[in-house]
C-alpha positions in Angstrom: 0.2 0.0 0.0 3.1 2.4 0.5 3.5 3.2 -3.3 0.1 4.0 -4.1 0.0 6.5 -1.1 3.3 7.9 -2.2 2.1 8.4 -5.8 -1.4 9.9 -4.5 0.8 12.3 -2.3 2.4 13.7 -5.3 -0.7 15.4 -6.6 -1.2 17.5 -3.4 2.7 17.9 -2.7 3.5 21.6 -3.4 7.2 21.8 -1.9 8.8 21.0 -5.3 11.6 23.7 -5.1 14.6 21.4 -5.8 13.0 19.1 -8.3 11.9 21.4 -11.1 13.8 23.5 -13.5 12.5 26.7 -11.9 13.6 27.9 -8.5 10.2 28.5 -7.0 7.1 26.1 -6.8 5.1 28.4 -8.7 7.1 28.1 -11.9 7.6 24.4 -11.5 3.8 23.9 -11.3 3.4 26.1 -14.3 4.8 23.4 -16.5 3.0 20.4 -14.7 -0.5 21.9 -14.3 -0.8 25.5 -15.2 0.0 25.5 -19.0 -1.4 22.1 -19.7 -4.6 23.0 -17.9 -5.0 26.5 -19.5 -4.6 24.7 -22.9 -7.1 22.1 -22.3 -9.7 24.4 -21.0 -9.2 27.0 -23.8 -9.2 24.4 -26.4 -12.3 22.5 -25.2 -14.1 25.9 -24.8 -13.3 26.5 -28.5 -14.5 23.1 -29.6 -17.6 23.5 -27.7 -18.6 27.1 -28.4 -17.4 27.3 -32.2 -18.3 31.0 -32.7 -15.4 31.6 -30.2 -12.9 29.6 -32.1 -11.8 32.3 -34.6 -11.3 34.9 -31.9 -9.2 32.3 -29.7 -7.2 31.1 -32.7 -6.1 34.6 -33.8 -5.4 35.4 -30.2 -3.1 32.4 -30.0 -1.3 33.2 -33.1 -0.9 36.8 -32.0 0.2 36.3 -28.3 1.8 32.9 -28.3 2.4 31.8 -31.9 4.4 34.4 -33.5 6.1 35.3 -30.3 7.5 31.7 -29.9 8.9 31.7 -33.3 10.8 35.1 -32.7 11.9 33.7 -29.3 13.9 31.0 -31.2 16.2 33.7 -32.6 17.2 35.0 -29.2 19.2 31.6 -28.7 22.1 31.7 -31.2 25.0 32.1 -28.7 24.7 28.4 -28.1 26.3 27.7 -31.8 29.4 28.7 -33.4 29.4 31.7 -35.7 29.5 29.8 -39.0 26.7 27.5 -37.8 24.6 30.6 -37.1 25.3 32.1 -40.7 24.3 28.9 -42.2 21.1 28.8 -40.2 20.2 32.3 -40.9 21.2 32.4 -44.6 21.6 28.9 -46.4 19.1 27.1 -44.3 16.2 29.3 -45.5 17.1 29.5 -48.8 17.1 25.8 -49.1 13.9 25.6 -47.3 12.4 28.0 -49.6 13.5 26.2 -52.6 12.0 22.8 -51.1 8.7 24.6 -50.2 8.2 26.3 -53.6 9.1 23.1 -55.5 6.9 20.9 -53.6 4.0 23.4 -53.7 3.9 23.7 -57.4 5.0 20.0 -58.2 2.6 18.4 -55.9 0.1 20.9 -54.5 -0.6 22.7 -51.1 -1.9 19.3 -49.9 1.8 18.2 -49.6 2.6 21.4 -47.8 -0.2 20.9 -45.2 0.8 17.5 -44.7 4.4 18.0 -44.1 3.4 20.9 -41.7 1.3 18.8 -39.6 3.5 15.7 -39.3 6.7 17.7 -38.7 4.9 19.7 -36.2 4.0 16.6 -34.3 7.9 15.4 -34.3 8.7 19.2 -33.3 6.4 19.4 -30.2 7.2 16.0 -29.1 10.9 16.6 -29.3 10.5 19.7 -27.3 8.6 18.0 -24.6 11.0 15.3 -24.5 14.0 18.0 -24.0 12.0 19.6 -21.1 11.3 16.1 -19.6 15.1 15.4 -19.9 16.0 18.7 -18.3 13.6 18.1 -15.2 14.9 14.6 -14.9 18.4 15.8 -14.8 17.5 18.0 -12.0 15.8 15.0 -10.1 19.0 13.4 -8.9 18.2 10.2 -10.6 20.3 10.2 -13.8 18.8 6.6 -14.7 15.4 8.1 -15.8 17.2 10.8 -17.8 19.3 8.5 -20.0 17.0 5.5 -20.1 16.7 5.2 -24.0 13.8 2.4 -23.6 11.5 4.9 -21.7 12.4 7.7 -24.2 11.3 5.3 -26.9 8.0 4.5 -25.1 7.6 8.2 -24.8 7.8 8.9 -28.7 5.8 5.7 -29.3 2.9 6.7 -27.2 2.9 10.2 -28.6 2.8 8.9 -32.1 0.0 6.5 -31.4 -2.2 9.4 -30.1 -1.2 11.4 -33.3 -1.9 8.5 -35.7 -5.4 8.1 -34.2 -6.2 11.8 -35.2 -4.4 11.8 -38.8 -5.8 8.7 -39.9 -9.2 9.9 -39.4 -10.7 9.7 -42.9 -12.0 12.8 -44.5 -10.2 15.1 -41.9 -9.2 18.6 -42.6 -7.0 21.3 -40.9 -8.1 24.8 -41.1 -10.5 23.5 -43.9 -7.7 22.3 -45.8 -7.1 18.5 -46.7 -4.2 16.5 -46.0 -2.9 13.1 -46.9 -4.4 10.4 -44.6 -3.2 7.0 -44.0 -5.7 4.6 -45.5 -6.1 1.8 -42.9 -9.0 0.0 -41.1 -10.6 0.9 -38.0 -9.3 -2.0 -36.2 -5.8 -1.2 -37.4 -6.4 2.5 -35.8 -7.6 0.9 -32.8 -4.8 -1.5 -32.1 -2.5 1.5 -32.7 -4.3 3.5 -30.1 -4.1 0.3 -27.5 -0.5 0.3 -28.4 -0.2 3.8 -27.0 -2.0 3.1 -23.9 0.2 0.0 -23.3 3.4 2.1 -23.9 2.2 4.5 -21.3 1.6 1.7 -18.8 5.1 0.2 -19.6 6.6 3.6 -19.2 5.2 3.8 -15.6 6.2 0.3 -14.8 9.8 0.9 -16.0 10.1 4.2 -14.0 9.6 2.1 -10.8 11.9 -0.8 -12.2 14.6 2.0 -12.4 14.3 2.3 -8.4 14.4 6.1 -8.7 13.0 7.5 -5.3 9.5 9.0 -5.7 10.5 12.0 -3.8 13.3 12.7 -6.5 11.2 12.1 -9.6 7.7 13.3 -8.8 8.1 16.8 -10.7 9.3 14.4 -13.6 6.7 12.0 -13.2 4.0 14.8 -13.2 5.5 16.6 -16.2 5.5 13.7 -18.5 1.8 12.5 -17.3 0.8 16.0 -18.3 2.4 15.5 -21.7 0.4 12.2 -22.0 -2.9 13.8 -20.9 -2.4 16.9 -23.5 -1.7 14.3 -26.3 -4.8 12.2 -25.3 -7.0 15.0 -25.3 -5.8 16.8 -28.3 -5.4 13.8 -30.6 -7.7 11.1 -29.3 -10.7 12.8 -27.1 -11.2 15.8 -29.7 -12.4 14.4 -33.1 -11.8 17.5 -35.1 -8.2 18.1 -36.1 -8.2 21.9 -36.0 -9.4 22.1 -32.3 -7.2 19.5 -31.1 -4.3 21.4 -32.9 -5.4 24.6 -31.1 -5.0 22.7 -27.6 -1.6 21.3 -28.3 -0.5 24.5 -30.0 -1.4 26.6 -27.2 0.5 24.0 -24.8 3.6 24.2 -26.9 3.9 27.8 -27.6 3.3 28.8 -23.9 5.6 26.2 -22.8 8.4 27.2 -25.1 8.1 30.9 -24.4 8.4 30.1 -20.5 11.5 27.9 -21.2 13.1 30.2 -23.5 12.5 33.4 -20.7 14.0 30.8 -18.1 17.1 30.2 -20.1 17.6 33.9 -20.9 17.1 35.1 -17.5 19.9 33.0 -16.0 22.6 34.7 -18.2 25.4 35.9 -16.2 26.8 37.9 -19.0 25.9 41.2 -20.5 27.5 40.2 -23.8 29.3 42.4 -26.5 26.8 43.3 -29.1 23.8 45.7 -28.4 21.3 43.0 -28.8 22.8 40.7 -26.2 23.1 43.5 -23.9 19.1 44.5 -24.3 18.4 40.8 -24.0 20.3 40.6 -20.8 18.5 43.9 -19.6 15.1 42.6 -20.4 15.6 39.1 -19.1 16.3 40.1 -15.6 13.5 38.4 -13.4 12.0 41.5 -12.1 11.4 42.9 -15.7 9.7 39.7 -17.2 6.6 41.6 -18.1 8.8 44.2 -20.0 10.5 41.1 -21.5 7.5 39.5 -23.1 5.7 42.9 -24.0 8.8 43.8 -26.0 9.1 40.4 -27.9 5.3 40.6 -28.3 5.7 43.8 -30.1 8.6 42.8 -32.2 6.7 39.8 -33.2 3.4 41.8 -34.2 5.5 44.3 -36.3 7.6 41.5 -38.1 4.4 39.4 -39.0 2.6 42.5 -40.0 5.3 43.7 -42.3 5.3 40.0 -43.7 1.7 40.2 -44.5 2.1 43.6 -46.0 4.8 42.5 -48.3 2.7 39.5 -49.5 -0.1 41.6 -50.3 1.9 44.2 -52.0 3.8 41.4 -54.1 0.7 39.8 -55.5 -2.9 40.6 -54.2 -4.3 38.1 -56.6 -2.2 35.2 -55.3 -2.3 36.0 -51.5 -3.4 32.4 -50.6 -0.5 30.9 -52.4 2.0 33.3 -51.0 0.7 33.0 -47.3 0.8 29.1 -47.4 4.5 29.1 -48.8 6.0 31.9 -46.9 4.5 30.9 -43.7 5.7 27.1 -44.5 9.1 28.4 -44.8 9.2 30.4 -41.6 7.6 27.5 -39.6 9.9 24.7 -41.3 12.9 27.2 -40.5 11.9 27.6 -37.1 11.9 23.6 -36.8 15.3 23.2 -38.0 16.8 26.1 -35.9 15.1 24.8 -32.9 16.5 21.3 -33.4 20.1 22.8 -33.6 20.2 25.6 -30.8 18.5 23.3 -28.0 20.9 20.5 -27.3 21.3 19.8 -23.7 24.6 18.2 -24.3 25.9 21.8 -25.1 27.9 23.1 -22.0 26.3 26.7 -22.2 22.8 25.0 -22.0 23.7 22.9 -19.1 25.2 25.9 -17.2 22.2 28.2 -17.8 19.6 25.6 -16.8 21.9 24.2 -14.1 21.7 20.8 -15.3 23.4 17.7 -14.4 23.5 15.6 -17.6 
């Protein structure tokens, strides 16, 4: 009876100062309950009261979505100068060539499909990285580096996504995407596999013999991850509404994590931007930090929209689809390069022991 009681105690324990990536219990609870519950409630509200969807969708893009893409570009000090130049010049050009080639050779359905499938991997990889950062603070190295459990984490996440994307006749924002043509039995078995993966993940956590006192924040975070994926991709039967849930969760999570990283900089840097970032990132100035980057992201995206309309008013849909695909795909590539937990500067900033 001791283990079940210890697990139940996790949900009412609030003294988590030493197990999370934040220095306060409020910040730690933000990742376990605050952001996931906010995303779920907002997404479920939008799916229930459809007349509110457009307003919530636009607010999410403006306050969180655009902002979180721009936040990526505050992170280049973790890579070399040559890699930074490649990421900012060569990579966008290559992605642009790829997107326009696919659009004209295959059609917009290919762009939407790549976007949705790549986005699933991007979201899952970010959450995996956060869970590993949390695990490295838990004094239990085994759960941080256990490849089998990480494989189960990705498998369960994929099974949820597969359930949604294999639903026949599905659309995203009114646009079709390629659907795996499988029978309902196969879809059901894949979903069952996802639940089995979660169950084995829990069993394996205890098999690794990590004290619950050390891993309860990690345990809670990963469960919130599974809850989000189950609700967004399984419980909600419309891809657009499910996407809204997981997009709000991902964007808010990313913004909080980037701010945490920037707030722990101990150097003002040499350039004007790094000095400004250092000034804005002090913990007492977090409202100014978010308002500043919200303003920057708003101005940049408004400029992009203006240029698109000026370039070709008759081909707005084409340019919107391709330009925003290039921006998002570039964000996925850059994010995968600058966030590497093995990089010493990231370990130092986040105070990790990996």
